[in-house]
LOZA-826138 format. One record per residue (C-alpha): x, y, z. Coordinates in nm, 3 decimals. Layout:
residues N
- X, Y, Z .
...
***
This chain:
residues 695
- -1.718, 2.181, 1.441 .
- -1.412, 2.029, 1.242 .
- -1.519, 1.687, 1.027 .
- -1.249, 1.456, 1.198 .
- -1.418, 1.569, 1.564 .
- -1.717, 1.444, 1.388 .
- -1.563, 1.095, 1.292 .
- -1.364, 1.052, 1.630 .
- -1.618, 0.797, 1.825 .
- -1.608, 0.556, 1.536 .
- -1.377, 0.219, 1.590 .
- -1.146, 0.126, 1.316 .
- -1.379, -0.188, 1.209 .
- -1.652, 0.045, 1.103 .
- -1.689, 0.140, 0.755 .
- -1.663, 0.472, 0.614 .
- -1.898, 0.625, 0.382 .
- -1.996, 0.364, 0.152 .
- -2.269, 0.405, -0.106 .
- -2.652, 0.418, 0.021 .
- -2.839, 0.126, -0.133 .
- -3.198, -0.035, -0.093 .
- -3.239, -0.363, 0.087 .
- -2.915, -0.323, 0.284 .
- -2.867, -0.429, 0.669 .
- -2.691, -0.142, 0.826 .
- -2.581, -0.093, 1.165 .
- -2.569, 0.120, 1.436 .
- -2.279, 0.397, 1.319 .
- -2.246, 0.267, 1.013 .
- -2.179, 0.581, 0.767 .
- -2.295, 0.592, 0.386 .
- -2.232, 0.852, 0.140 .
- -2.576, 1.012, 0.010 .
- -2.546, 1.297, -0.206 .
- -2.210, 1.417, -0.131 .
- -2.343, 1.423, 0.245 .
- -2.206, 1.147, 0.449 .
- -2.459, 0.980, 0.701 .
- -2.455, 0.782, 1.045 .
- -2.683, 0.525, 1.084 .
- -2.859, 0.603, 1.443 .
- -3.102, 0.301, 1.441 .
- -2.999, -0.038, 1.299 .
- -3.240, -0.086, 0.987 .
- -3.304, -0.251, 0.680 .
- -3.289, 0.032, 0.414 .
- -3.664, 0.118, 0.236 .
- -3.712, 0.184, -0.111 .
- -3.599, 0.562, -0.061 .
- -3.310, 0.684, 0.079 .
- -3.556, 1.006, 0.198 .
- -3.813, 0.789, 0.372 .
- -3.559, 0.660, 0.568 .
- -3.365, 0.993, 0.671 .
- -3.766, 1.109, 0.742 .
- -3.757, 0.839, 1.018 .
- -3.450, 0.926, 1.229 .
- -3.305, 0.633, 1.099 .
- -2.970, 0.877, 0.953 .
- -2.765, 1.128, 1.057 .
- -2.568, 1.380, 0.869 .
- -2.242, 1.421, 0.966 .
- -2.092, 1.615, 0.680 .
- -2.230, 1.956, 0.503 .
- -2.258, 1.878, 0.104 .
- -1.954, 1.901, -0.097 .
- -1.743, 1.875, 0.253 .
- -1.519, 1.621, 0.044 .
- -1.331, 1.563, 0.412 .
- -1.217, 1.916, 0.469 .
- -1.330, 2.098, 0.766 .
- -1.656, 2.259, 0.868 .
- -1.719, 2.395, 1.181 .
- -2.070, 2.449, 1.137 .
- -2.272, 2.177, 1.265 .
- -2.630, 2.093, 1.104 .
- -2.570, 2.292, 0.832 .
- -2.749, 2.109, 0.620 .
- -3.092, 2.062, 0.805 .
- -3.087, 1.734, 0.712 .
- -3.202, 1.622, 1.079 .
- -3.574, 1.774, 1.013 .
- -3.449, 2.024, 1.302 .
- -3.274, 2.375, 1.407 .
- -3.089, 2.254, 1.656 .
- -2.723, 2.467, 1.643 .
- -2.891, 2.780, 1.557 .
- -3.108, 3.059, 1.733 .
- -3.311, 3.400, 1.651 .
- -3.092, 3.697, 1.828 .
- -3.062, 4.063, 1.834 .
- -2.765, 4.318, 1.854 .
- -2.730, 4.735, 1.801 .
- -2.615, 4.780, 1.475 .
- -2.445, 5.135, 1.389 .
- -2.645, 5.335, 1.188 .
- -2.395, 5.457, 0.965 .
- -2.161, 5.176, 0.944 .
- -2.402, 4.909, 0.943 .
- -2.161, 4.732, 1.166 .
- -2.309, 4.535, 1.452 .
- -2.177, 4.698, 1.801 .
- -2.352, 4.536, 2.105 .
- -2.380, 4.173, 2.248 .
- -2.556, 3.910, 2.184 .
- -2.921, 3.923, 2.279 .
- -3.189, 3.621, 2.282 .
- -3.488, 3.638, 2.011 .
- -3.580, 3.843, 1.752 .
- -3.878, 4.061, 1.776 .
- -4.112, 4.057, 1.478 .
- -3.955, 3.715, 1.360 .
- -4.131, 3.374, 1.310 .
- -3.964, 3.133, 1.517 .
- -3.687, 2.962, 1.310 .
- -3.802, 2.638, 1.130 .
- -3.694, 2.343, 0.880 .
- -3.916, 2.342, 0.554 .
- -3.937, 2.044, 0.326 .
- -4.107, 2.229, 0.107 .
- -3.877, 2.330, -0.220 .
- -3.581, 2.258, -0.001 .
- -3.266, 2.383, -0.168 .
- -3.112, 2.063, -0.119 .
- -3.186, 1.735, 0.028 .
- -3.492, 1.678, 0.204 .
- -3.469, 2.001, 0.436 .
- -3.370, 2.406, 0.445 .
- -3.427, 2.633, 0.723 .
- -3.722, 2.861, 0.682 .
- -3.662, 3.215, 0.815 .
- -3.914, 3.471, 0.807 .
- -4.120, 3.785, 0.968 .
- -4.401, 3.791, 1.116 .
- -4.701, 3.878, 0.841 .
- -4.860, 4.264, 0.915 .
- -4.540, 4.338, 1.111 .
- -4.341, 4.602, 1.009 .
- -3.957, 4.555, 1.097 .
- -3.859, 4.912, 1.257 .
- -3.486, 4.823, 1.472 .
- -3.202, 4.659, 1.282 .
- -3.002, 4.395, 1.420 .
- -3.233, 4.104, 1.410 .
- -3.129, 3.795, 1.236 .
- -3.044, 3.450, 1.342 .
- -2.687, 3.284, 1.429 .
- -2.511, 2.947, 1.474 .
- -2.394, 2.811, 1.784 .
- -2.040, 2.888, 1.893 .
- -1.810, 2.660, 1.787 .
- -1.441, 2.585, 1.824 .
- -1.168, 2.573, 1.603 .
- -0.821, 2.383, 1.601 .
- -0.543, 2.556, 1.764 .
- -0.389, 2.540, 1.368 .
- -0.682, 2.786, 1.250 .
- -0.603, 3.070, 1.495 .
- -0.466, 3.374, 1.304 .
- -0.553, 3.227, 0.944 .
- -0.795, 3.311, 0.688 .
- -1.140, 3.116, 0.743 .
- -1.393, 3.075, 0.428 .
- -1.757, 3.013, 0.488 .
- -2.039, 3.006, 0.228 .
- -2.396, 2.921, 0.206 .
- -2.731, 2.896, -0.039 .
- -3.023, 3.125, 0.006 .
- -3.329, 3.162, -0.204 .
- -3.566, 3.502, -0.120 .
- -3.931, 3.329, -0.110 .
- -4.134, 3.643, -0.063 .
- -4.171, 3.987, -0.004 .
- -3.986, 4.315, -0.113 .
- -3.580, 4.292, -0.028 .
- -3.282, 4.481, -0.106 .
- -2.967, 4.282, -0.266 .
- -2.753, 4.534, -0.415 .
- -2.462, 4.395, -0.260 .
- -2.428, 4.705, -0.047 .
- -2.466, 4.824, 0.293 .
- -2.823, 4.886, 0.131 .
- -2.854, 4.484, 0.155 .
- -3.155, 4.384, 0.363 .
- -2.937, 4.107, 0.517 .
- -2.587, 4.119, 0.576 .
- -2.331, 3.824, 0.694 .
- -2.128, 3.893, 1.023 .
- -1.871, 3.678, 1.246 .
- -1.890, 3.678, 1.618 .
- -1.579, 3.675, 1.798 .
- -1.712, 3.484, 2.089 .
- -1.362, 3.460, 2.269 .
- -1.310, 3.897, 2.234 .
- -1.630, 3.985, 2.218 .
- -1.639, 4.190, 1.893 .
- -1.786, 4.144, 1.560 .
- -1.575, 4.069, 1.285 .
- -1.674, 4.235, 0.945 .
- -1.581, 3.961, 0.690 .
- -1.524, 3.999, 0.291 .
- -1.805, 3.895, 0.164 .
- -2.053, 4.085, 0.425 .
- -2.320, 4.227, 0.153 .
- -2.257, 3.910, -0.080 .
- -2.641, 3.796, -0.071 .
- -2.734, 3.961, -0.386 .
- -2.980, 3.749, -0.593 .
- -3.274, 3.835, -0.535 .
- -3.450, 3.508, -0.745 .
- -3.349, 3.180, -0.781 .
- -3.093, 2.972, -0.532 .
- -2.834, 3.231, -0.460 .
- -2.478, 3.154, -0.285 .
- -2.325, 3.398, -0.057 .
- -1.918, 3.339, 0.024 .
- -1.678, 3.530, 0.171 .
- -1.359, 3.491, 0.412 .
- -1.276, 3.673, 0.773 .
- -0.975, 3.648, 0.976 .
- -0.940, 3.447, 1.327 .
- -0.738, 3.680, 1.605 .
- -0.426, 3.466, 1.689 .
- -0.575, 3.378, 2.014 .
- -0.980, 3.372, 1.958 .
- -1.113, 2.986, 1.990 .
- -1.491, 3.021, 1.926 .
- -1.662, 3.194, 1.667 .
- -2.019, 3.208, 1.551 .
- -2.160, 3.313, 1.181 .
- -2.477, 3.527, 1.190 .
- -2.728, 3.676, 0.921 .
- -2.917, 3.997, 1.058 .
- -3.106, 4.259, 0.900 .
- -2.933, 4.584, 0.897 .
- -3.201, 4.766, 0.745 .
- -3.597, 4.771, 0.777 .
- -3.856, 4.634, 0.598 .
- -4.193, 4.771, 0.564 .
- -4.372, 4.426, 0.552 .
- -4.348, 4.044, 0.576 .
- -4.061, 3.899, 0.409 .
- -3.917, 3.530, 0.399 .
- -3.594, 3.343, 0.312 .
- -3.460, 2.983, 0.271 .
- -3.107, 2.870, 0.397 .
- -2.923, 2.560, 0.302 .
- -2.560, 2.430, 0.314 .
- -2.371, 2.627, 0.566 .
- -2.020, 2.567, 0.541 .
- -1.726, 2.721, 0.737 .
- -1.391, 2.630, 0.773 .
- -1.011, 2.672, 0.654 .
- -0.998, 2.904, 0.302 .
- -0.818, 2.630, 0.021 .
- -0.640, 2.871, -0.207 .
- -0.483, 2.669, -0.528 .
- -0.109, 2.829, -0.578 .
- -0.036, 2.924, -0.923 .
- -0.187, 2.849, -1.241 .
- -0.400, 2.561, -1.363 .
- -0.160, 2.418, -1.642 .
- -0.236, 2.163, -1.848 .
- -0.011, 1.941, -2.060 .
- 0.033, 2.045, -2.400 .
- -0.268, 1.849, -2.630 .
- -0.168, 1.817, -3.027 .
- -0.474, 1.878, -3.251 .
- -0.470, 1.902, -3.651 .
- -0.528, 2.272, -3.730 .
- -0.816, 2.333, -3.969 .
- -0.844, 2.623, -4.187 .
- -1.091, 2.836, -4.389 .
- -1.076, 2.982, -4.692 .
- -0.676, 2.842, -4.777 .
- -0.552, 2.487, -4.871 .
- -0.333, 2.339, -5.051 .
- -0.047, 2.237, -4.794 .
- 0.226, 1.982, -4.879 .
- 0.285, 1.883, -4.530 .
- -0.022, 1.866, -4.320 .
- -0.048, 2.159, -4.072 .
- 0.046, 2.022, -3.703 .
- -0.051, 2.232, -3.354 .
- -0.036, 2.199, -2.972 .
- -0.228, 2.358, -2.702 .
- -0.267, 2.390, -2.378 .
- -0.442, 2.593, -2.095 .
- -0.289, 2.803, -1.834 .
- -0.543, 2.968, -1.593 .
- -0.787, 3.119, -1.746 .
- -0.633, 3.099, -2.111 .
- -0.548, 2.907, -2.411 .
- -0.174, 2.880, -2.545 .
- -0.190, 2.757, -2.912 .
- 0.154, 2.671, -3.150 .
- 0.084, 2.585, -3.558 .
- 0.312, 2.519, -3.801 .
- 0.223, 2.481, -4.166 .
- 0.397, 2.535, -4.529 .
- 0.180, 2.607, -4.829 .
- 0.272, 2.427, -5.118 .
- 0.158, 2.589, -5.436 .
- -0.093, 2.860, -5.505 .
- -0.392, 2.597, -5.540 .
- -0.654, 2.597, -5.297 .
- -0.627, 3.002, -5.180 .
- -0.872, 3.244, -5.224 .
- -0.991, 3.644, -5.204 .
- -1.152, 3.578, -4.876 .
- -1.010, 3.629, -4.537 .
- -0.800, 3.383, -4.387 .
- -0.905, 3.239, -4.069 .
- -0.780, 2.954, -3.845 .
- -1.051, 2.761, -3.596 .
- -0.994, 2.702, -3.248 .
- -0.937, 2.414, -3.070 .
- -1.104, 2.550, -2.766 .
- -1.395, 2.816, -2.757 .
- -1.257, 3.158, -2.675 .
- -1.463, 3.399, -2.446 .
- -1.476, 3.693, -2.678 .
- -1.606, 3.901, -2.355 .
- -1.276, 3.939, -2.175 .
- -1.038, 4.164, -2.392 .
- -1.113, 4.383, -2.696 .
- -1.062, 4.147, -2.975 .
- -0.996, 3.845, -2.819 .
- -0.619, 3.773, -2.866 .
- -0.359, 3.870, -2.559 .
- -0.022, 3.740, -2.724 .
- 0.053, 3.661, -3.058 .
- 0.359, 3.598, -3.302 .
- 0.344, 3.508, -3.632 .
- 0.677, 3.416, -3.792 .
- 0.705, 3.378, -4.182 .
- 0.939, 3.188, -4.413 .
- 0.971, 3.226, -4.788 .
- 0.706, 3.534, -4.792 .
- 0.332, 3.675, -4.830 .
- 0.247, 3.871, -5.096 .
- 0.243, 4.171, -4.797 .
- 0.542, 4.401, -4.798 .
- 0.784, 4.416, -4.488 .
- 0.621, 4.155, -4.361 .
- 0.842, 3.892, -4.192 .
- 0.837, 3.789, -3.834 .
- 0.603, 4.016, -3.703 .
- 0.517, 4.070, -3.312 .
- 0.218, 4.222, -3.213 .
- -0.095, 4.193, -2.982 .
- -0.355, 4.272, -3.302 .
- -0.148, 3.991, -3.576 .
- -0.533, 3.810, -3.496 .
- -0.846, 3.876, -3.479 .
- -1.103, 3.684, -3.264 .
- -1.473, 3.632, -3.427 .
- -1.747, 3.706, -3.230 .
- -1.873, 3.351, -3.204 .
- -1.534, 3.269, -3.062 .
- -1.480, 2.980, -3.278 .
- -1.170, 3.115, -3.511 .
- -0.949, 3.395, -3.557 .
- -0.852, 3.610, -3.857 .
- -0.530, 3.660, -3.973 .
- -0.415, 4.049, -3.987 .
- -0.233, 4.232, -4.189 .
- 0.069, 4.420, -4.001 .
- -0.105, 4.757, -3.993 .
- -0.408, 4.544, -3.797 .
- -0.679, 4.712, -4.002 .
- -0.785, 4.481, -4.294 .
- -0.744, 4.081, -4.302 .
- -0.482, 3.890, -4.479 .
- -0.660, 3.669, -4.829 .
- -0.578, 3.355, -4.906 .
- -0.405, 3.519, -5.236 .
- -0.149, 3.676, -4.981 .
- 0.012, 3.315, -4.889 .
- 0.300, 3.249, -5.153 .
- 0.377, 2.915, -5.273 .
- 0.621, 2.754, -5.096 .
- 0.611, 2.965, -4.791 .
- 0.650, 2.817, -4.410 .
- 0.442, 2.969, -4.125 .
- 0.471, 2.951, -3.772 .
- 0.168, 3.058, -3.511 .
- 0.216, 3.134, -3.138 .
- -0.086, 3.277, -2.967 .
- -0.274, 3.309, -2.642 .
- -0.634, 3.363, -2.590 .
- -0.880, 3.373, -2.305 .
- -1.101, 3.088, -2.306 .
- -1.468, 3.056, -2.263 .
- -1.580, 2.868, -1.950 .
- -1.251, 2.887, -1.750 .
- -1.123, 3.089, -1.461 .
- -0.771, 3.175, -1.336 .
- -0.686, 3.019, -1.040 .
- -0.393, 3.209, -1.035 .
- -0.326, 3.466, -0.755 .
- -0.117, 3.735, -0.893 .
- 0.035, 3.996, -0.690 .
- -0.140, 4.282, -0.831 .
- -0.440, 4.104, -0.685 .
- -0.416, 4.258, -0.335 .
- -0.574, 4.114, -0.008 .
- -0.949, 4.227, 0.034 .
- -0.960, 4.169, 0.404 .
- -0.999, 4.519, 0.558 .
- -0.891, 4.596, 0.899 .
- -0.953, 4.960, 1.051 .
- -1.011, 5.133, 1.350 .
- -1.078, 5.482, 1.468 .
- -1.193, 5.656, 1.788 .
- -1.192, 6.028, 1.965 .
- -1.170, 6.137, 2.285 .
- -1.232, 6.463, 2.488 .
- -0.979, 6.462, 2.786 .
- -1.160, 6.752, 2.949 .
- -0.868, 6.924, 3.031 .
- -0.663, 6.611, 3.188 .
- -0.385, 6.683, 3.325 .
- -0.089, 6.489, 3.108 .
- 0.078, 6.204, 3.313 .
- 0.471, 6.184, 3.145 .
- 0.441, 5.829, 2.996 .
- 0.115, 5.758, 2.985 .
- -0.100, 5.579, 2.730 .
- -0.362, 5.780, 2.574 .
- -0.705, 5.616, 2.547 .
- -0.962, 5.710, 2.282 .
- -1.300, 5.591, 2.450 .
- -1.577, 5.791, 2.222 .
- -1.713, 5.704, 1.853 .
- -1.527, 5.358, 1.807 .
- -1.544, 5.246, 1.460 .
- -1.368, 4.920, 1.381 .
- -1.374, 4.649, 1.194 .
- -1.254, 4.351, 1.418 .
- -1.299, 4.458, 1.755 .
- -0.952, 4.447, 1.874 .
- -0.892, 4.809, 1.960 .
- -0.944, 4.779, 2.346 .
- -1.065, 5.187, 2.489 .
- -1.035, 5.040, 2.839 .
- -0.618, 5.024, 2.757 .
- -0.568, 5.205, 2.443 .
- -0.425, 4.927, 2.300 .
- -0.484, 4.792, 1.929 .
- -0.389, 4.444, 1.866 .
- -0.337, 4.325, 1.480 .
- -0.568, 4.043, 1.338 .
- -0.361, 4.027, 1.053 .
- -0.002, 4.052, 0.977 .
- 0.068, 4.342, 0.732 .
- 0.156, 4.739, 0.721 .
- -0.036, 4.950, 0.887 .
- -0.101, 5.329, 0.892 .
- -0.102, 5.487, 1.224 .
- -0.266, 5.858, 1.297 .
- -0.290, 6.043, 1.620 .
- -0.372, 6.348, 1.693 .
- -0.381, 6.548, 2.052 .
- -0.467, 6.925, 2.117 .
- -0.291, 7.055, 2.430 .
- -0.204, 7.369, 2.602 .
- 0.058, 7.463, 2.912 .
- 0.081, 7.685, 3.195 .
- 0.482, 7.757, 3.059 .
- 0.698, 7.714, 2.760 .
- 0.712, 7.323, 2.797 .
- 0.718, 7.053, 2.479 .
- 0.541, 6.718, 2.464 .
- 0.624, 6.396, 2.261 .
- 0.386, 6.166, 2.100 .
- 0.547, 5.755, 2.092 .
- 0.392, 5.463, 1.938 .
- 0.526, 5.162, 2.113 .
- 0.473, 4.827, 1.966 .
- 0.446, 4.481, 2.219 .
- 0.493, 4.730, 2.454 .
- 0.859, 4.881, 2.437 .
- 1.000, 5.099, 2.187 .
- 0.964, 5.473, 2.155 .
- 0.895, 5.548, 1.818 .
- 0.896, 5.921, 1.835 .
- 0.803, 6.130, 1.572 .
- 0.888, 6.478, 1.692 .
- 0.879, 6.693, 2.024 .
- 0.583, 6.971, 1.979 .
- 0.698, 7.317, 2.195 .
- 0.440, 7.595, 2.272 .
- 0.573, 7.882, 2.451 .
- 0.254, 8.041, 2.447 .
- 0.073, 8.054, 2.752 .
- -0.255, 7.866, 2.799 .
- -0.237, 7.842, 2.400 .
- -0.415, 7.526, 2.212 .
- -0.163, 7.304, 2.008 .
- -0.234, 7.016, 1.803 .
- 0.020, 6.732, 1.784 .
- -0.006, 6.496, 1.517 .
- 0.175, 6.148, 1.513 .
- 0.191, 5.937, 1.154 .
- 0.368, 5.639, 1.154 .
- 0.400, 5.300, 0.920 .
- 0.441, 5.020, 1.088 .
- 0.445, 4.637, 1.052 .
- 0.275, 4.397, 1.245 .
- 0.252, 4.042, 1.260 .
- -0.090, 3.897, 1.400 .
- -0.129, 3.953, 1.763 .
- 0.118, 4.263, 1.799 .
- -0.031, 4.542, 1.976 .
- 0.088, 4.913, 1.973 .
- -0.033, 5.214, 2.181 .
- 0.094, 5.575, 2.164 .
- 0.251, 5.727, 2.508 .
- 0.232, 6.064, 2.597 .
- 0.573, 6.242, 2.750 .
- 0.599, 6.596, 2.850 .
- 0.885, 6.801, 3.003 .
- 0.880, 6.788, 3.389 .
- 0.831, 7.164, 3.568 .
- 0.545, 7.261, 3.325 .
- 0.206, 7.207, 3.397 .
- 0.022, 7.063, 3.060 .
- -0.306, 6.963, 2.998 .
- -0.502, 6.788, 2.706 .
- -0.762, 7.047, 2.535 .
- -1.107, 6.999, 2.641 .
- -1.286, 6.948, 2.258 .
- -1.341, 6.629, 2.016 .
- -0.995, 6.705, 1.775 .
- -0.846, 6.412, 1.974 .
- -0.804, 6.159, 1.758 .
- -0.670, 5.783, 1.680 .
- -0.718, 5.642, 1.362 .
- -0.544, 5.270, 1.233 .
- -0.559, 5.110, 0.906 .
- -0.417, 4.838, 0.757 .
- -0.261, 4.889, 0.422 .
- -0.391, 4.608, 0.120 .
- -0.043, 4.452, 0.034 .
- 0.016, 4.222, -0.269 .
- -0.082, 3.856, -0.273 .
- 0.156, 3.565, -0.322 .
- 0.367, 3.634, -0.636 .
- 0.267, 3.307, -0.892 .
- 0.505, 3.087, -1.056 .
- 0.412, 3.207, -1.377 .
- 0.411, 3.585, -1.279 .
- 0.689, 3.786, -1.491 .
- 0.947, 3.918, -1.197 .
- 1.206, 4.193, -1.344 .
- 1.325, 4.542, -1.427 .
- 1.541, 4.746, -1.630 .
- 1.753, 5.045, -1.556 .
- 2.007, 5.256, -1.753 .
- 2.253, 5.489, -1.652 .
- 2.455, 5.790, -1.867 .
- 2.633, 6.040, -1.617 .
- 2.839, 5.848, -1.313 .
- 3.168, 5.870, -1.135 .
- 3.373, 5.480, -1.138 .
- 3.676, 5.562, -0.918 .
- 3.989, 5.389, -0.979 .
- 4.086, 5.082, -0.843 .
- 3.777, 5.022, -0.642 .
- 3.484, 4.772, -0.713 .
- 3.143, 5.000, -0.611 .
- 2.785, 4.901, -0.678 .
- 2.654, 5.048, -0.999 .
- 2.318, 5.298, -0.951 .
- 2.103, 5.313, -1.242 .
- 1.924, 5.565, -1.159 .
- 1.706, 5.580, -1.533 .
- 1.396, 5.295, -1.426 .
- 1.335, 5.154, -1.770 .
- 1.043, 4.949, -1.591 .
- 1.009, 4.722, -1.282 .
- 0.716, 4.505, -1.223 .
- 0.754, 4.477, -0.878 .
- 0.973, 4.788, -0.745 .
- 1.185, 4.588, -0.610 .
- 1.479, 4.767, -0.743 .
- 1.598, 5.088, -0.608 .
- 1.740, 5.359, -0.848 .
- 1.908, 5.542, -0.556 .
- 2.121, 5.247, -0.423 .
- 2.156, 5.024, -0.743 .
- 2.022, 4.694, -0.561 .
- 1.768, 4.460, -0.651 .
- 1.597, 4.286, -0.394 .
- 1.409, 3.981, -0.516 .
- 1.066, 3.947, -0.438 .
- 1.008, 3.587, -0.496 .
- 1.235, 3.299, -0.502 .
- 1.364, 3.138, -0.892 .
- 1.623, 3.114, -1.143 .
- 1.705, 3.502, -1.238 .
- 1.855, 3.569, -1.582 .
- 2.109, 3.856, -1.544 .
- 2.234, 4.107, -1.740 .
- 2.456, 4.403, -1.767 .
- 2.645, 4.647, -2.003 .
- 2.892, 4.952, -1.903 .
- 3.126, 5.134, -2.184 .
- 3.383, 5.368, -2.012 .
- 3.600, 5.684, -2.220 .
- 4.009, 5.634, -2.162 .
- 4.254, 5.835, -2.241 .
- 4.505, 5.757, -2.505 .
- 4.832, 5.538, -2.466 .
- 4.763, 5.375, -2.153 .
- 4.772, 5.044, -1.993 .
- 4.398, 5.006, -1.883 .
- 4.182, 4.733, -1.723 .
- 3.827, 4.726, -1.671 .
- 3.547, 4.438, -1.563 .
- 3.200, 4.374, -1.448 .
- 3.053, 4.184, -1.175 .
- 2.772, 4.042, -1.021 .
- 2.728, 4.067, -0.617 .
- 2.477, 3.897, -0.413 .
- 2.418, 3.941, -0.074 .
- 2.808, 4.130, -0.067 .
- 2.932, 3.797, -0.236 .
- 3.095, 3.769, -0.609 .
- 2.895, 3.529, -0.863 .
- 3.046, 3.627, -1.164 .
- 3.289, 3.867, -1.315 .
- 3.383, 3.942, -1.679 .
- 3.667, 4.199, -1.730 .
- 3.949, 4.282, -2.048 .
- 4.289, 4.471, -2.029 .
- 4.422, 4.671, -2.329 .
- 4.690, 4.876, -2.410 .
- 4.542, 5.178, -2.562 .
- 4.715, 5.410, -2.854 .
- 4.570, 5.698, -3.075 .
- 4.314, 5.901, -2.957 .
- 4.074, 5.864, -2.682 .
- 3.892, 5.481, -2.687 .
- 3.592, 5.384, -2.547 .
- 3.623, 5.007, -2.362 .
- 3.281, 4.827, -2.299 .
- 3.217, 4.495, -2.092 .
- 2.930, 4.313, -2.100 .
- 2.820, 4.049, -1.867 .
- 2.488, 3.777, -1.851 .
- 2.492, 3.496, -1.604 .
- 2.170, 3.303, -1.443 .
- 2.179, 3.336, -1.089 .
- 1.944, 3.155, -0.817 .
- 1.828, 3.392, -0.590 .
- 1.583, 3.328, -0.260 .
- 1.324, 3.605, -0.196 .
- 1.511, 3.884, -0.021 .
- 1.829, 3.841, -0.145 .
- 1.994, 4.150, -0.277 .
- 2.192, 4.158, -0.629 .
- 2.377, 4.416, -0.802 .
- 2.619, 4.501, -1.060 .
- 2.971, 4.654, -0.974 .
- 3.199, 4.845, -1.204 .
- 3.563, 4.834, -1.183 .
- 3.816, 5.004, -1.382 .
- 4.196, 5.089, -1.337 .
- 4.437, 5.354, -1.527 .
- 4.781, 5.496, -1.459 .
- 4.653, 5.838, -1.372 .
- 4.409, 5.680, -1.106 .
- 4.145, 5.876, -1.234 .
- 3.772, 5.864, -1.216 .
- 3.596, 5.745, -1.540 .
- 3.254, 5.775, -1.629 .
- 3.053, 5.582, -1.873 .
- 3.028, 5.689, -2.233 .
- 2.667, 5.887, -2.295 .
- 2.667, 5.787, -2.662 .
- 2.603, 5.408, -2.538 .
- 2.311, 5.290, -2.311 .
- 2.489, 5.129, -1.997 .
- 2.209, 4.916, -1.834 .
- 2.132, 4.669, -1.573 .
- 1.832, 4.443, -1.606 .
- 1.719, 4.107, -1.420 .
- 1.416, 3.889, -1.568 .
- 1.336, 3.599, -1.369 .
- 1.334, 3.299, -1.558 .
- 1.167, 2.977, -1.362 .
- 1.195, 2.848, -1.043 .
***
């Protein structure tokens, strides 16, 4: 249940979660905090020497799970500190032998399992943990047995949202599989009580630790109309001998996602070097954390040749490096040199191999431009100034940036077949596939033929039907969304009497959560038409994994060029730069010349066009950026040409704010006395580029 619901019966005069202490007089319903768990006083009393003693005497009742920190936790009695199994029960259901997905209803009891119990022997947390075991000498030959929470009701704001769950577990005895695959002994599933369906969460097989205390966590999507759910841990593969497990601290609530990387302020530090010294200006530096990496900036100036050696020059790092993250350690680096090195053609050099991380993760070694050998102290000239900028993965830090290349892992899929047994086609009928149903969220209803999207996104729909007719006729399969529309792929004609034809419908469609789709069959009037008596008729629906939110720190942009095109005289038209050099998010169309911003922000926009004109003419030309069809900036020139043919170039640059979905294009204008179309000069790169530079 939600934490705020748990506290609703407390009056405003009661304290909230003071720290438990010995020898205190506690009133009924007073709250205390002990080991990150909030407890309610069930019996007025004076506290004893230990909290555990008072808890065991029934004087306290937990009202939040450990680590909840005021966030919602819909699981009641998730930490078992009441010394009972209230809110949990054994159950069984049927399991698909191939997919390992539960398909049946909830039936009380689990044959071969001992009764659920709470144990104070070696608890995972607090004083008690849940003990789950099978009976000694009993072989479990049927899957689908396990334990399940009571149904809990979610808040309306959590409908059609991502929910997160976690719990701790420990294998106590027996042989079990913890491979993290469908071969696991146990798996986690969510029961949609309102919809009477099972949901396979991301993290379904996350019981992967065979010794010690492990944590299983995952996410799942609630439906748009569902109100009640249960969390279940069940056996999906059999065991040949008795097994025993402990469980504790079940939590389930809205998924918490941090938007963007953890970026710290710049921190000053004094860089130290190995095998080089003699600085007339002490080296100075700053560093900061960006997600899972450390960015470093260092400046120093060498005074004299004194203090140098013939050994590798090394810079000690302000924070340990994760040497296993990338080859060589350093991700990005720039080494600027003023005054010189005794190394030819070094200058300012940009490369990912300027520094090499040591296996200890405590320093980096300077490398020569070729990247093969290290710079020595004797390579540094007296009086030279140096500037270092580099980035490396940090030990012990993880990134909480959600990049768009990190795909959404919520799998949504459904498939079914049907032998229509030669049924006559009634035009306008919804096709219903009722056999061999496999689905992740239970949102395909075989009684109506309707699939309801549990998660927003792009869905790929494929349906095939075998049919025949007694005369020349044609049929069509159409995809309807929310009961309207007729997205017909094409009509199929059969002019051979009683020959079976297969008709395929394939569509990509965007569905919001709770949108529904169905396949409609129509047939020309006047011909008897039948669906073939075979299992070849089938439907499959799957959600395509899409990009996550584009992070604020993520690069977004493109560059494209063009060498041949026609620019009419006297008209301002969008230029199509058909040669795409790069496009980070596929947001630029090489067929239309339009960039559609995938995320809001300020964008640096650049463009250049050079046009060849005939001599002895007054000509004009210009470039302009258009946002959603409206001019944002313009640059142009007017010239009188004499002599031979002349090339006139225009360059435009601007910073333009684009909201997600705004369209930007670069347009070219040119005019000449002959009103002739002109083409860009082939010998010069004509380009259009856009790069996001901030919010």
